[in-house]
C-alpha positions as CSV (number, residue, x, y, z in Angstrom):
1,M,1.7,-33.6,-20.4
2,N,2.4,-33.6,-24.0
3,T,3.1,-37.1,-25.3
4,A,1.5,-39.3,-27.9
5,T,0.5,-41.8,-25.1
6,A,-1.2,-39.2,-22.9
7,T,-3.0,-37.6,-25.9
8,A,-4.3,-41.2,-26.9
9,R,-5.7,-41.7,-23.5
10,A,-7.6,-38.3,-23.5
11,V,-11.1,-37.9,-24.8
12,A,-12.8,-35.2,-26.9
13,A,-14.3,-32.3,-25.2
14,P,-18.0,-31.6,-25.3
15,R,-18.7,-29.8,-28.7
16,L,-21.3,-27.3,-29.7
17,R,-23.2,-28.4,-32.6
18,S,-24.4,-25.8,-35.3
19,L,-26.1,-26.1,-38.5
20,N,-24.7,-22.7,-39.4
21,P,-21.7,-23.2,-41.9
22,M,-19.9,-20.5,-39.8
23,G,-20.4,-22.2,-36.6
24,Q,-20.8,-20.0,-33.6
25,L,-19.5,-16.9,-35.4
26,R,-22.6,-14.9,-34.8
27,H,-22.6,-15.4,-31.2
28,V,-18.8,-14.8,-30.8
29,R,-19.2,-11.7,-32.8
30,D,-22.4,-10.1,-31.2
31,E,-22.5,-11.3,-27.6
32,P,-19.2,-12.9,-26.6
33,L,-19.5,-12.2,-22.9
34,R,-22.9,-13.8,-22.5
35,F,-22.1,-16.5,-25.0
36,L,-18.9,-17.7,-23.3
37,T,-20.5,-17.5,-19.7
38,K,-23.5,-19.5,-20.9
39,I,-21.7,-22.3,-22.6
40,V,-19.4,-23.0,-19.6
41,R,-22.4,-22.9,-17.3
42,E,-24.3,-25.4,-19.5
43,H,-21.5,-27.7,-20.7
44,G,-18.8,-27.6,-18.2
45,D,-15.3,-26.0,-17.8
46,T,-14.2,-27.3,-21.1
47,V,-16.1,-26.6,-24.3
48,Q,-15.1,-26.6,-28.0
49,F,-16.8,-25.0,-30.9
50,R,-16.1,-23.8,-34.4
51,V,-15.9,-20.2,-35.6
52,G,-15.7,-20.1,-39.3
53,P,-12.6,-22.2,-40.3
54,Y,-11.2,-22.3,-36.7
55,N,-11.6,-24.9,-34.1
56,L,-11.7,-23.3,-30.7
57,M,-11.4,-24.9,-27.2
58,M,-12.7,-22.9,-24.1
59,F,-11.0,-23.6,-20.8
60,A,-12.6,-22.1,-17.7
61,H,-10.9,-24.1,-14.8
62,P,-8.0,-22.5,-13.1
63,D,-5.8,-25.7,-13.5
64,A,-6.3,-25.6,-17.3
65,V,-5.4,-21.9,-17.3
66,K,-2.3,-22.7,-15.5
67,H,-1.4,-25.5,-17.9
68,V,-1.7,-23.2,-20.9
69,L,0.1,-20.2,-19.4
70,V,2.6,-21.8,-17.2
71,N,3.1,-25.6,-17.1
72,N,3.2,-26.1,-21.0
73,S,3.4,-22.6,-22.1
74,A,6.1,-23.5,-24.7
75,N,3.4,-25.4,-26.7
76,Y,1.0,-22.3,-26.8
77,D,2.0,-19.4,-29.1
78,K,0.1,-16.3,-30.2
79,H,-0.2,-17.2,-33.8
80,T,-4.0,-16.8,-33.5
81,P,-6.5,-14.6,-35.7
82,G,-6.7,-11.9,-33.1
83,Y,-2.9,-11.6,-32.4
84,D,-2.0,-11.9,-36.2
85,M,-4.3,-9.1,-37.0
86,L,-2.8,-7.0,-34.1
87,A,0.6,-7.7,-35.3
88,G,-0.3,-6.6,-38.8
89,L,-1.1,-3.1,-37.3
90,L,1.3,-2.7,-34.4
91,G,4.3,-4.9,-35.7
92,K,6.4,-7.0,-33.5
93,G,6.2,-5.4,-30.2
94,L,6.1,-7.1,-26.8
95,L,2.6,-8.0,-27.0
96,T,2.7,-9.8,-30.4
97,S,6.3,-11.0,-31.0
98,E,7.4,-14.5,-30.3
99,G,10.4,-16.7,-29.5
100,D,13.9,-15.4,-29.3
101,F,13.0,-12.0,-30.6
102,W,10.4,-11.5,-27.9
103,R,12.8,-12.8,-25.2
104,R,15.4,-10.3,-26.2
105,Q,12.9,-7.4,-26.2
106,R,11.5,-8.5,-22.9
107,R,15.0,-8.6,-21.3
108,I,15.7,-5.0,-22.6
109,A,12.3,-3.6,-21.2
110,Q,12.3,-5.5,-17.8
111,P,14.5,-3.2,-15.9
112,A,12.2,-0.2,-16.7
113,F,9.3,-2.0,-14.8
114,H,11.3,-3.2,-11.6
115,R,9.5,-2.1,-8.5
116,R,12.3,0.3,-7.5
117,R,12.2,2.0,-10.7
118,I,8.4,2.4,-11.0
119,A,8.4,3.9,-7.7
120,G,10.1,6.8,-9.1
121,F,7.2,7.4,-11.5
122,A,4.8,8.2,-8.5
123,D,5.4,11.9,-8.4
124,T,4.3,12.1,-12.2
125,M,1.4,10.1,-11.6
126,L,0.2,12.2,-8.6
127,A,1.0,15.6,-10.3
128,Y,-1.0,14.7,-13.5
129,T,-3.9,13.5,-11.3
130,E,-3.9,16.7,-9.4
131,Q,-3.9,18.8,-12.7
132,M,-7.0,16.8,-13.8
133,L,-8.7,17.4,-10.6
134,D,-8.1,21.1,-10.7
135,A,-10.0,21.0,-14.0
136,W,-12.8,19.1,-12.3
137,E,-13.2,21.8,-9.8
138,D,-14.3,24.2,-12.5
139,A,-16.7,21.6,-13.9
140,A,-18.1,20.9,-10.5
141,A,-18.5,24.6,-9.8
142,L,-20.7,25.0,-13.0
143,G,-22.6,21.8,-12.3
144,R,-21.2,20.0,-15.4
145,T,-20.9,16.4,-15.6
146,I,-17.8,14.5,-17.1
147,D,-17.2,11.4,-19.1
148,L,-15.1,9.7,-16.6
149,A,-14.0,7.0,-18.9
150,A,-12.6,9.7,-21.3
151,E,-11.0,11.5,-18.4
152,M,-9.2,8.3,-17.3
153,S,-8.0,7.6,-20.7
154,A,-6.6,11.0,-21.2
155,L,-4.8,10.9,-17.8
156,T,-3.3,7.4,-18.2
157,L,-2.1,8.4,-21.7
158,R,-0.3,11.4,-20.3
159,I,1.3,9.3,-17.5
160,V,2.5,6.5,-19.9
161,A,3.9,9.1,-22.4
162,K,5.9,11.0,-19.7
163,T,7.1,8.0,-17.7
164,L,8.0,5.5,-20.4
165,L,8.6,7.6,-23.4
166,G,9.9,10.8,-21.7
167,T,7.5,13.1,-23.6
168,E,4.5,15.2,-23.2
169,M,1.5,14.4,-25.4
170,G,0.4,18.0,-25.7
171,P,-1.9,18.7,-28.7
172,V,-1.6,15.1,-30.2
173,A,-3.1,13.5,-27.2
174,D,-6.6,13.5,-28.8
175,Q,-5.3,12.1,-32.0
176,V,-3.7,9.2,-30.1
177,A,-6.7,8.4,-28.1
178,E,-9.0,8.3,-31.3
179,A,-6.3,6.3,-33.0
180,V,-6.2,3.6,-30.2
181,T,-10.1,3.5,-30.3
182,A,-10.2,2.9,-34.1
183,I,-7.6,0.2,-33.8
184,N,-9.5,-1.5,-30.9
185,V,-12.8,-1.6,-32.9
186,F,-11.2,-2.8,-36.2
187,V,-9.2,-5.7,-34.7
188,D,-12.5,-6.8,-32.7
189,K,-14.3,-6.9,-36.1
190,A,-11.6,-8.3,-38.1
191,T,-10.9,-11.2,-35.7
192,T,-14.3,-12.7,-36.3
193,G,-14.7,-11.8,-40.0
194,F,-12.5,-12.4,-42.9
195,L,-14.1,-9.9,-45.2
196,A,-13.6,-7.2,-42.5
197,R,-9.9,-7.8,-42.9
198,V,-9.7,-7.4,-46.7
199,L,-12.6,-5.2,-47.7
200,P,-12.3,-1.3,-47.3
201,T,-15.0,-1.1,-44.6
202,P,-15.4,2.0,-42.7
203,E,-13.6,0.4,-39.6
204,H,-10.9,-0.9,-41.8
205,L,-10.2,2.6,-43.3
206,R,-10.2,4.2,-39.9
207,A,-7.7,1.7,-38.6
208,R,-5.4,2.3,-41.4
209,E,-5.6,6.1,-41.1
210,A,-5.0,5.6,-37.3
211,I,-1.9,3.7,-37.9
212,R,-0.7,6.5,-40.3
213,T,-1.4,9.0,-37.5
214,L,0.4,7.0,-34.9
215,D,3.4,6.4,-37.2
216,R,3.7,10.1,-37.9
217,I,3.8,10.9,-34.2
218,V,6.0,8.0,-33.2
219,F,8.6,8.4,-35.8
220,D,8.7,12.2,-35.2
221,L,9.5,11.4,-31.5
222,I,12.2,8.8,-32.4
223,A,13.8,11.3,-34.9
224,Q,13.8,14.1,-32.3
225,R,15.4,11.8,-29.8
226,R,18.1,10.6,-32.1
227,A,18.8,14.2,-33.3
228,T,19.4,15.4,-29.9
229,Q,21.3,12.4,-28.9
230,S,19.9,12.9,-25.4
231,S,19.8,10.0,-22.9
232,R,16.8,10.0,-20.6
233,D,15.8,7.7,-17.8
234,D,12.8,6.1,-19.8
235,L,11.9,3.0,-21.7
236,L,12.5,4.5,-25.2
237,T,16.1,5.4,-24.2
238,M,16.6,1.8,-22.9
239,F,15.5,0.5,-26.3
240,M,17.5,2.9,-28.3
241,E,20.7,2.1,-26.3
242,A,20.2,-1.6,-26.3
243,R,22.7,-3.8,-28.5
244,D,22.4,-7.2,-29.7
245,E,24.8,-9.5,-27.7
246,E,26.2,-11.2,-30.8
247,T,26.1,-8.5,-33.5
248,G,26.3,-5.4,-31.4
249,E,23.5,-3.9,-33.6
250,G,20.9,-1.6,-32.1
251,M,17.2,-1.4,-32.9
252,N,16.2,0.3,-36.0
253,D,13.5,3.0,-36.2
254,R,10.8,0.4,-37.1
255,Q,11.6,-1.8,-34.3
256,L,11.4,1.2,-31.9
257,R,8.1,2.3,-33.6
258,D,6.6,-1.2,-32.9
259,E,7.5,-1.1,-29.2
260,V,6.2,2.4,-28.7
261,L,2.8,1.6,-30.4
262,T,2.5,-1.3,-28.1
263,M,3.0,0.9,-25.2
264,F,0.4,3.4,-26.3
265,L,-2.1,0.7,-26.7
266,A,-1.3,-1.7,-23.9
267,G,0.2,0.9,-21.4
268,H,-2.8,3.2,-20.9
269,E,-5.8,1.5,-22.5
270,T,-6.1,-1.4,-19.9
271,T,-5.3,0.9,-16.8
272,S,-7.8,3.6,-17.9
273,N,-10.7,0.9,-18.3
274,A,-9.7,-0.6,-14.9
275,L,-10.1,2.9,-13.3
276,A,-13.3,3.7,-15.2
277,W,-14.9,0.5,-13.9
278,T,-13.6,1.0,-10.3
279,F,-15.2,4.5,-10.1
280,Y,-18.4,3.1,-11.6
281,L,-18.5,0.3,-9.1
282,L,-17.8,2.8,-6.2
283,S,-20.6,5.1,-7.4
284,T,-23.1,2.3,-7.3
285,H,-22.0,0.8,-4.0
286,P,-21.9,3.7,-1.6
287,G,-21.2,1.6,1.5
288,I,-18.0,0.3,0.0
289,R,-17.1,3.8,-1.0
290,R,-17.6,5.2,2.6
291,R,-15.5,2.3,4.0
292,L,-12.7,3.1,1.5
293,C,-12.9,6.9,2.2
294,A,-12.8,6.1,6.0
295,E,-9.4,4.1,5.3
296,L,-8.2,7.0,3.4
297,E,-8.9,9.4,6.1
298,A,-7.2,7.0,8.8
299,V,-4.0,6.6,6.7
300,T,-3.5,9.9,4.8
301,G,-5.6,12.4,6.8
302,G,-7.8,12.9,3.7
303,R,-5.1,14.2,1.4
304,A,-3.6,12.5,-1.6
305,P,-1.5,9.4,-0.6
306,T,2.2,9.1,-0.8
307,L,3.9,6.0,-2.3
308,E,5.0,4.9,1.1
309,E,1.3,5.0,2.4
310,L,0.0,2.5,-0.3
311,P,0.9,-0.7,1.6
312,R,-1.2,0.5,4.5
313,L,-4.2,1.1,2.3
314,E,-5.1,-2.6,2.2
315,Y,-8.9,-2.0,1.4
316,L,-7.9,0.2,-1.4
317,G,-5.9,-2.7,-2.9
318,Q,-8.9,-5.1,-2.4
319,V,-11.3,-2.6,-4.2
320,I,-9.2,-2.4,-7.2
321,K,-8.6,-6.2,-7.4
322,E,-12.4,-6.8,-7.1
323,S,-13.0,-4.3,-9.8
324,M,-10.7,-6.0,-12.2
325,R,-12.3,-9.3,-11.3
326,L,-15.7,-8.1,-12.5
327,Y,-14.4,-6.0,-15.3
328,P,-11.1,-7.5,-16.3
329,P,-9.5,-5.1,-18.9
330,A,-7.9,-7.9,-20.7
331,W,-11.0,-10.0,-20.7
332,T,-9.8,-12.9,-23.1
333,L,-6.6,-14.6,-24.0
334,E,-5.9,-16.5,-27.2
335,R,-3.2,-19.2,-27.7
336,R,-2.7,-21.6,-30.4
337,A,-1.6,-25.4,-29.7
338,R,1.6,-25.9,-31.7
339,E,1.5,-29.6,-31.0
340,A,-1.2,-32.0,-29.7
341,D,-1.7,-32.0,-26.0
342,E,-4.1,-33.1,-23.1
343,I,-5.7,-30.7,-20.6
344,G,-7.7,-32.1,-17.8
345,G,-8.3,-35.4,-19.7
346,Y,-9.4,-33.8,-22.9
347,R,-7.6,-33.9,-26.3
348,V,-6.2,-30.7,-27.7
349,P,-5.4,-31.3,-31.4
350,A,-2.5,-29.4,-32.9
351,G,-3.5,-26.1,-34.4
352,T,-6.5,-25.6,-32.0
353,I,-7.2,-22.1,-30.8
354,V,-7.4,-22.3,-27.1
355,L,-9.5,-19.6,-25.5
356,L,-9.0,-18.5,-22.0
357,S,-11.5,-15.8,-20.6
358,A,-10.7,-13.8,-17.4
359,W,-14.4,-12.7,-17.6
360,V,-15.6,-16.3,-17.3
361,T,-13.0,-17.6,-14.9
362,H,-13.6,-14.7,-12.7
363,R,-17.2,-15.8,-12.4
364,H,-16.7,-19.5,-11.7
365,P,-19.1,-20.2,-8.8
366,R,-16.9,-22.8,-7.4
367,Y,-14.3,-20.1,-6.5
368,W,-16.5,-16.9,-6.5
369,P,-19.7,-17.3,-4.5
370,N,-22.3,-14.6,-5.8
371,P,-20.0,-14.0,-8.7
372,E,-21.8,-10.9,-10.0
373,G,-21.6,-9.2,-6.6
374,F,-19.0,-6.4,-5.8
375,D,-17.3,-7.6,-2.8
376,P,-13.7,-6.4,-2.0
377,D,-13.4,-8.8,1.0
378,R,-12.9,-11.5,-1.5
379,F,-9.4,-10.2,-1.6
380,T,-8.4,-10.3,2.1
381,P,-5.0,-12.3,2.5
382,E,-6.9,-15.3,3.9
383,A,-9.4,-15.4,1.1
384,E,-6.6,-15.2,-1.6
385,K,-4.7,-18.1,-0.1
386,A,-7.7,-20.3,-0.2
387,R,-8.2,-19.9,-4.0
388,P,-6.1,-21.5,-6.7
389,R,-3.7,-18.9,-8.2
390,Y,-5.2,-18.9,-11.6
391,A,-8.8,-18.4,-10.5
392,Y,-7.6,-14.8,-11.0
393,L,-5.7,-13.6,-14.0
394,P,-6.3,-9.9,-14.8
395,F,-2.7,-9.7,-16.1
396,G,-2.5,-13.0,-17.6
397,G,0.3,-15.3,-16.2
398,G,3.3,-17.2,-16.8
399,P,6.3,-16.0,-19.0
400,R,3.9,-13.8,-20.9
401,Q,2.3,-12.1,-17.9
402,C,1.8,-8.5,-18.6
403,I,5.2,-6.6,-18.0
404,G,3.6,-3.6,-16.6
405,N,1.4,-5.2,-13.9
406,N,3.1,-3.6,-11.0
407,F,3.2,-0.2,-12.8
408,A,-0.5,-0.4,-13.4
409,I,-1.5,-1.4,-9.8
410,M,0.5,1.5,-8.3
411,E,-0.9,3.9,-10.8
412,S,-4.5,2.7,-10.2
413,Q,-4.1,3.0,-6.4
414,L,-2.5,6.4,-6.5
415,I,-5.2,7.8,-8.8
416,V,-8.2,6.2,-7.1
417,A,-7.0,7.6,-3.6
418,T,-6.2,11.0,-5.0
419,V,-9.5,11.5,-6.8
420,L,-11.4,10.4,-3.7
421,S,-9.4,12.8,-1.6
422,R,-11.3,15.6,-3.5
423,F,-14.3,14.3,-5.2
424,S,-17.1,11.6,-5.0
425,P,-18.0,10.8,-8.8
426,W,-21.6,9.7,-9.1
427,L,-23.2,8.0,-12.1
428,V,-25.7,10.3,-13.9
429,P,-29.2,8.5,-13.4
430,G,-30.3,6.8,-16.6
431,H,-26.9,6.7,-18.2
432,P,-26.5,3.3,-19.9
433,V,-23.6,1.2,-18.6
434,V,-22.7,-1.6,-21.1
435,P,-19.4,-3.4,-21.3
436,E,-18.0,-3.4,-24.8
437,P,-15.6,-6.5,-25.3
438,L,-13.0,-5.2,-27.9
439,I,-9.4,-5.8,-27.5
440,T,-10.0,-4.4,-24.0
441,L,-13.2,-4.2,-22.0
442,R,-14.4,-0.6,-22.0
443,P,-17.8,1.1,-21.2
444,R,-19.5,1.2,-24.6
445,H,-21.2,4.5,-23.8
446,G,-18.5,6.0,-21.6
447,L,-19.4,6.9,-18.0
448,Q,-21.2,10.2,-17.7
449,M,-20.7,11.3,-14.0
450,G,-21.4,14.3,-11.7
451,L,-18.8,15.5,-9.4
452,T,-19.5,16.1,-5.6
453,P,-16.5,17.9,-3.9
454,T,-15.4,16.0,-0.7
455,R,-12.7,17.1,1.6
456,L,-11.6,14.1,3.6
457,G,-10.2,14.8,7.0
458,T,-11.9,18.1,7.4
């Protein structure tokens, strides 16, 4: 509903009061997960508060989430502090662009993510995972531990570079990973602090250097592809060959650069974090890991799975979904209300920054009993049907739902099953595990894990 009459009938949402001239800035900056969970628990599913010059409204109820992302999505754009800062670094890629330009780019990219097409990527995902596990054999033989979060980041970066960009990362892989981290840290700090955006802080300088590094790598890749005039079966080729329906013009190098950088950030960072949290949870819940391994033995005989076997690995799918419930990689979404609106009987003034948090909604006690518990049986078909669709939003929803959701799910299933066919990673005792809510939700201190070789089916 978006009419003057409806808005007039609505009431103001509960508001957090603060004597601090910057409002709730400190809490949002220093402890956002705890703060957002706490205010919803104490004040209800809708809460408004101020952060610096911005008025924010937090919505936790699935119906409100659906309203913003689906029912009235045209009224909610991405002109928010976080997305504006990200656009300043990444440009106008699929993640940050708006309007007709975004729709054009989405139409170009969509065929690369059709289910039939991404099925062809399975062999690459499996091959790269096996290569990683071969290196783990040496570490396990020497009794060494690994940073599993870093391992997943390196693996998913290789996969996205090969499958979507048609290239091997090779010696620049570490540079890309470090650059993505620098951007992640800076955008998080700059979103809640104006001075961090304009002053040459260490984080700001590292982010600018990171962009220069990524620009050099990406523009070299584009130049090589144009020079060879080779046509490959990947997303970069699709963007290079696309033509505007009206003018016949193709994308220039800057537009290509923006889309490639978006894929580097979104195409591997979210999946690597989802995988890292999944292995952490399996390590700390041995009963669930044993049940999953029993399913793998029954379906695959203990070897790496084939793509055709994934539909039969039902518990594997439930484990990954439950992991993304507890630790959603895209833990928060921002939108700006273009015009005044009403959500759940509350007024949403024009210009309000609307905050949706998968972290909070995934812990709503009405839909998730024992919300902090790890229970993959929440995702049996019967349990899923009993819940509102938008009680669970690891990939967002509506027109702007993550274009790579099916890619990420298939990749996660193949990697988890392949790793467990050869190893049972276990968390090193005493290693601190702390969620770090940057653009994505990652383990702040990595995940130091030991490796126990396991041969399922033998």
